[in-house]
C-alpha positions as CSV (number, residue, x, y, z in Angstrom):
1,X,0.0,0.0,0.0
2,X,1.3,3.4,-1.0
3,X,0.8,6.4,1.2
4,X,0.5,9.9,-0.4
5,X,2.9,12.4,0.8
6,X,1.5,15.8,1.8
7,X,3.9,18.3,0.4
8,X,1.8,21.4,1.1
9,X,2.0,21.8,4.8
10,X,1.8,25.4,5.9
11,X,3.0,26.4,9.3
12,X,2.3,29.9,10.6
13,X,1.6,31.9,13.7
14,X,-2.0,31.8,14.8
15,X,-3.4,35.3,14.8
16,X,-6.8,34.5,16.3
17,X,-5.9,35.9,19.8
18,X,-4.1,39.0,18.4
19,X,-7.0,41.5,19.0
20,X,-7.2,40.3,22.7
21,X,-3.5,40.8,23.2
22,X,-3.6,44.3,21.6
23,X,-6.6,45.2,23.7
24,X,-4.9,44.1,26.9
25,X,-1.7,46.1,26.1
26,X,-3.8,49.2,25.3
27,X,-5.6,48.9,28.7
28,X,-2.3,48.4,30.5
29,X,-0.7,51.5,29.0
30,X,-3.8,53.6,29.6
31,X,-3.9,52.6,33.3
32,X,-0.2,52.9,34.0
33,X,0.4,56.2,32.2
34,X,0.9,59.2,34.5
35,X,0.3,62.6,33.1
36,X,2.7,65.4,34.1
37,X,1.3,67.7,36.8
38,X,2.2,71.3,36.7
39,X,5.6,71.7,38.4
40,X,5.3,75.4,39.2
41,X,8.1,77.3,40.7
42,X,10.5,76.3,43.5
43,X,8.9,77.4,46.8
44,X,9.0,77.0,50.5
45,X,5.4,77.1,51.6
46,X,4.4,78.6,55.0
47,X,3.6,76.3,57.9
48,X,0.0,75.8,59.2
49,X,-1.2,73.9,62.2
50,X,-4.6,72.8,60.7
51,X,-4.9,72.1,57.0
52,X,-7.6,70.7,54.8
53,X,-6.9,68.7,51.6
54,X,-8.6,69.8,48.4
55,X,-11.3,67.3,47.4
56,X,-10.0,67.2,43.9
57,X,-7.9,68.9,41.3
58,X,-10.6,69.3,38.7
59,X,-11.7,72.9,38.0
60,X,-8.8,74.3,40.1
61,X,-6.3,76.8,38.9
62,X,-3.0,77.1,40.6
63,X,-1.1,80.3,40.9
64,X,2.6,80.0,41.9
65,X,4.5,83.0,43.3
66,X,8.2,82.8,44.4
67,X,10.4,85.1,46.4
68,X,12.1,86.6,43.3
69,X,8.8,88.0,42.0
70,X,7.9,85.4,39.4
71,X,4.3,84.4,39.0
72,X,3.3,81.3,37.1
73,X,-0.1,80.0,35.9
74,X,-0.4,76.8,33.8
75,X,3.5,76.5,33.7
76,X,3.8,79.9,32.1
77,X,5.4,82.9,33.7
78,X,2.9,85.8,33.7
79,X,2.8,89.4,34.9
80,X,0.5,90.1,37.8
81,X,-1.5,92.5,35.7
82,X,-2.4,89.7,33.3
83,X,-3.8,87.3,35.9
84,X,-7.4,88.5,35.2
85,X,-7.0,87.9,31.5
86,X,-6.0,84.3,32.1
87,X,-8.4,83.4,34.9
88,X,-11.6,85.1,33.5
89,X,-11.9,82.7,30.5
90,X,-11.6,79.8,32.9
91,X,-14.4,81.2,35.1
92,X,-16.6,81.9,32.1
93,X,-16.3,78.5,30.5
94,X,-19.8,77.0,30.5
95,X,-18.6,73.4,30.2
96,X,-16.1,73.4,33.0
97,X,-16.3,76.6,35.1
98,X,-13.4,77.3,37.4
99,X,-14.5,76.8,41.0
100,X,-11.3,77.3,43.0
101,X,-8.0,79.2,42.7
102,X,-5.2,77.8,44.8
103,X,-2.4,80.2,45.7
104,X,1.0,78.6,46.3
105,X,3.0,81.4,47.5
106,X,6.6,81.3,49.0
107,X,6.8,82.3,52.6
108,X,9.3,85.0,51.8
109,X,7.0,86.8,49.2
110,X,6.2,90.4,50.2
111,X,2.6,91.0,51.2
112,X,2.4,93.7,48.6
113,X,2.8,91.1,45.8
114,X,0.1,88.8,47.5
115,X,-2.3,91.8,47.7
116,X,-1.7,92.6,44.0
117,X,-2.6,89.0,43.1
118,X,-5.7,89.1,45.3
119,X,-6.8,92.3,43.7
120,X,-6.4,90.8,40.2
121,X,-8.5,87.8,41.3
122,X,-11.1,90.2,42.7
123,X,-11.4,92.0,39.4
124,X,-12.3,88.8,37.7
125,X,-15.6,88.7,39.6
126,X,-17.8,85.7,39.8
127,X,-19.5,84.8,43.0
128,X,-18.4,81.2,42.8
129,X,-14.7,82.0,42.7
130,X,-13.0,80.7,45.9
131,X,-9.4,81.3,46.8
132,X,-7.3,78.7,48.7
133,X,-3.9,79.3,50.2
134,X,-1.6,76.2,50.1
135,X,0.6,75.5,53.1
136,X,2.5,72.6,54.6
137,X,1.9,71.0,57.9
138,X,3.7,72.6,60.8
139,X,6.0,70.2,62.8
140,X,5.2,70.5,66.5
């Protein structure tokens, strides 16, 4: 009895589970990716005995002010007189209105500079605009 030899044998990589593997990799990278938070300016925050943590960072603008007179919003150096022009569009945004402005001010900043920033925020208006002063916990 003669057996027929199969000469057309194809060997390949099975690709049936390829979409599953790609989907798992996509989910892994989406979950493990960390977006850069604003770095701001190098500061030494003042101490406080009692502090409260912000409930979230959504709809919060952070204004950084260091001892050399630099003011930063959204990782850009700005003049104090331009704060109202940057904050007002955020407050007036109908989809995600700004609810809180967090001031991170170095402990060596002169009060005159802090007052100028406060006046600029006051000129923006808006009854829902709250101001928060960031501090660090005092070591007793």
